[in-house]
N, C-alpha and C positions, 0 to 999 in steps of 0.2 A: 506610549513609552512605558516599559517596565523598568522601575528604578531599584527594585529590591524584592525579596520574597513577599508576596502579598501586596505589593505596591505598584499601582499602574494608574496612569492618567493621560489625558490628551495634552500635548504640549505644542507650542509653535516652534518649528524648526526651520532652518534655512532651506529654501527649495534646492533640489539637486540640479547640478549642471552636467550635461553629457560630456564625459571625457572622450578622447579619441577611441573610436570603436564601440561607443556606447550610444544608447538612446535614453530619453526620458519618457516614461509612460504615464499618461494620465489614468490613474487607477479608477476603475468603475466598481469592481466587486472583488472582495477577498474573503477567504475562508478562515475560520478559527479551528485550529487542529489540537489534538491531544498533546502534541509537542509544545505548543504555545502554553497550554495549561501547566505543563511541567516546568517551563521557564518561570511562570508566575508563582508557582509554589516553591521554586528553588530546587526541585528534585531532578531536573534535567541533567544528565551525566556530563554534558559538555561544560556546564558551569564548574563541575568538580575537576574536570580534566584540563581546564585552562583554555578550552576552545571558544568559550563565550564568557562574557562578563556584563554586569549591569553598569550603566543603563543600556538598554537595547530596545530596538524597534522590531517587533515580530511581524509575521505575515509572509508565508511562502506559497500560499495557494491564491492565485490572483489572475485577473485579466484587466485589460484596459486598452487605450488607444495611444499610439506613438505620437507624442506632441512635439518633440524636438530631437535632433540628431547631432552627434558629435562628428569630429573630423574623421573622414574615411568611411562613413556610413552612406550607403546608397539612399538617395532622397526618396526612392519609391517606398521606403518604410513609413514615411510620414502619413498619418491618418489611418494606418492599418490597425485593425483590432487584433490583439495578440495576447498570448500567455507566454510563459517562459520557464526554462529549467531552473531549479533551485540550486543545483550543484555547479559551481563555477571553478573549474580546474585551472592550474597554472598555465597549461598549454604547452609546456616544454619538457616535462618530466616523462619518464618511460611509460607510465600509466596513461597519461594524457595522449601521448603520441600513438599509443595502441588503441585509443578510443574508449578508455575507461576513466574519463575525467571525474566521474562521480565518486571514485575512491582515491583521487589524487591526495597525496599526503599534505599538500600545501593549499588545498581548495578552501574557498570561502563558500558559504551557503546563505542564500538570501533570507534574511530574517532569523538566522539560526547560528551561524558559525563565522568566526573571524571578523566580527564587527560590521558585516555587510548589512545595511539597513533593509528592513522588510517592507511589505506592501500595505501595512495598515497606516496609510498616509495618502494624501491627495496625489502625490507623484512619487515615482520610483525610477532610479537609474539602474540600467541593466545592460550588460554587453549584448550587442546585436547578435552575436553567435548563439546566444541562449534563447532567442525568440522563436516562437512557433505561431504562424498566422492562424487565425480562427475564421472558418468559413461562415457564411450567413446563417447556416443551419445550426450553429452552436451559439446559443444566446449567452448573455452575461453570466447567468447562474451556472450553466454548464461549463463556461470558460474557466470559472474559478474552481471547478471540480475536476479539471484535467489532471492536476498534479496528484491528488489522491487516487484518481482513476488510473493513472500511469503505474502507480505502485501495485494496485490490484491486478491490472493487466499482466504485469511481470510475474506476479504470484501464480496466476493461472498458467502462464506460459511455462514457468518453472515446474509446475505440477505435471506437465506433459499429458494433459487430459485429452481423451478421445471421445467422440459421441458415444453415449451409453455408459461411460465410466461413472463410478459413484464417488463423489467428493464430499468430504466433511470439512466445514469451516468452523473453527473454534473462535468464538467471539463475534458479536453482531453489532459492533460499532460501525463507524463510517467505512473503514477499510474492509472489515469483515463482510459487510453487506455489498460493497462494491466487488469484492472477490466473488461473492455468491452470484452477482449479476453477470460478471464476465464468464464464470464457470457455466452458468445456465446458457449463456449465448454460445458457448463452445459445445453444447449438446450433452453436458453431464447431468446426472441425477444429483441434485445438490441438497445436502443436509447442513443445518446450522445448529450449533450448540451455544447456549449462553446461560448465565446464572440468574438473569433478571427476567421475571415473568413479563414485564412491560416490553422488554426487548424481543422476547420470543413472540409475543403477540404482534409486534410491529413487523417482524420478519415474515410472519404468516400473512399479514395484510399485504405484503409485497409479492405474495404468491409462493413463498417458500413454506409449503405446508409441512415439510419435514424439519420442523424446528423443535429442539429439545432442550431440556436441562440435563445436568450430568446424571441425574437419577433415572431419567426416562430414555436416555440415548440407547438405541438398539446396538449394543456393542458387538453382537454376534454377526452383524453385517460385514461383508468384506469391503474395505475402503481402498480404492485405487489411489487416492491422494488425501492427505490430511494437511490443511493449511491453518497454522496457528496465527491468528490475528488478534490475540488477547493480550492482556497484561498480567496474567496469572502465572506465578512462577512454577506451578506444578504442571501446567498443560503441555509444555514442550515434551516432557517425558511421556505423557499420556498420548500425544500424537504419535510418537514412535511405537508405543505399545499397540496402537490401533491399526496402523497402516499395514496393508498386505505386503508380504515378502516380495522383494524385487520392485517395489513401487516407490513413491516419493512422499517426503514430508517437506513442507515449505514453512519457514519461520520469518514472519515480519513483525509480530508483536514483541514488545520489550517489557519485561517486568521491572519493578523498582529494586529488586534484589536478584542475585544470580540464579539462573535456572540451570539444572543439571539434567543430562541424559546419560543413559548407560550405553557406552559405545560398543559393548559386547552385543547388545541387542541390535544395534545398527549394522555391525559387521555380519553377524550370524544370520540375519534376515536379508542381507544384500540390499538394504534400503539406501536410496539416495536422499541426502538432506541438503537443502538449499536455503541460504539466507538472502533476504531482499532488503537492501538499504534505500534504494532510490528509484524514482519514477523515470529517470533520464531516458533510457532506451524505449520506454513505453508511452511517451507523450504523444508522438505522432499517431500510433495505432489507436490510442484512446480518443483523440480528436476525431478520427475517422469513424470509430464506433458510435460516438455521440452524434456525429453529423448524419449518419445513415439510419439512426434510430435503433441500432442493434442493442445498445445499452442506454437507458435513460435514468440517471440517478437523481433527478430533481426531487422526487418524493422524500429523499433523505434530509432535505433542508427543513429544519424545524421553524426557523425564523430568520429574517434578514434585519439586522439592527444597524444603528449608526455608530460612529467612532466613540461617542460619549457613553455608549452602553457596553463597550467591550470589557472594561474592568469588571463589571458585574457578571458578565458571562464567564470570564476567566475564574471568578471566585465561586462559580457553581450556581448562580441564580438563573432561573429559567424565565425568559421574558414572558410577559402576559400574552396570552393567545398563541403561544408557541405550539407547534404541532408535535407529533410523536417522534419525529426523526432525530437522529443523533448529531446532525451538522448545523452549525450556525454560520451564516455569512454576514459580511459587513458591506453595506452600500455606501460608497464614498462619493 
């Protein structure tokens, strides 16, 4: 539980009970995300907009086994290994009825928005409509990487990449590297830019030899897509400056302060700009990509810790013997 900026601890809470249409999942693995860190520091915008408040239980990247079901849920869900959508729409508004529940004005988000408890706990209640079953070929670690993978999949889909296209990914955190993996699987020539030498070295170790910092990036190359997965306020404008006319920029990273772009540049080069908020439509394709081995993000996991270690991870401590990857998971 996060109880305030810089304050987090393990607490005993009442076990969830499955309401009608819900299941209770016995959580096995959950991921710690940059959004979780922003809640811990107090920087997350939802706190300032009134969409979230302390105390809160984080955790929106998860997998586990259905342990109990509520009224109206098919008993065949019992015992199934699952992950689930973070975005829970109201189900009745115009956006939900059109299939866009992840931008529902009245949505809750697991571990993020509207007081919906997250998955950093032994058990999690979730609507059955949000569940996605995991095949045997997707282990626990992969299952808890489906949610960030779904975001990355949608970025690559929005970039409209074709085999042989050249893509530039700005930022090599978890999302940036997942984007690079999905872009590579789509047949693109993938380049990655980051400001950290350690991150650049890690990207190269994953097979992305075209990894650069801002001073070495070959800006003269034509970029068919630029995907900004960073938190640097100046990079959205840089992405627009770099992309080829008539092509696409995709924005998924968020800075702590407003970023600006010159819409004259956008219009006069006929560029398409796309923002990605949610993994929702990308969850099923991500599960399939993990299951068939097209994408394997497990090297991104630096360490798997226990609930008692989460507060230290949120505060920036690196667990002893952690690897070089950007992702931490919690074994529950």
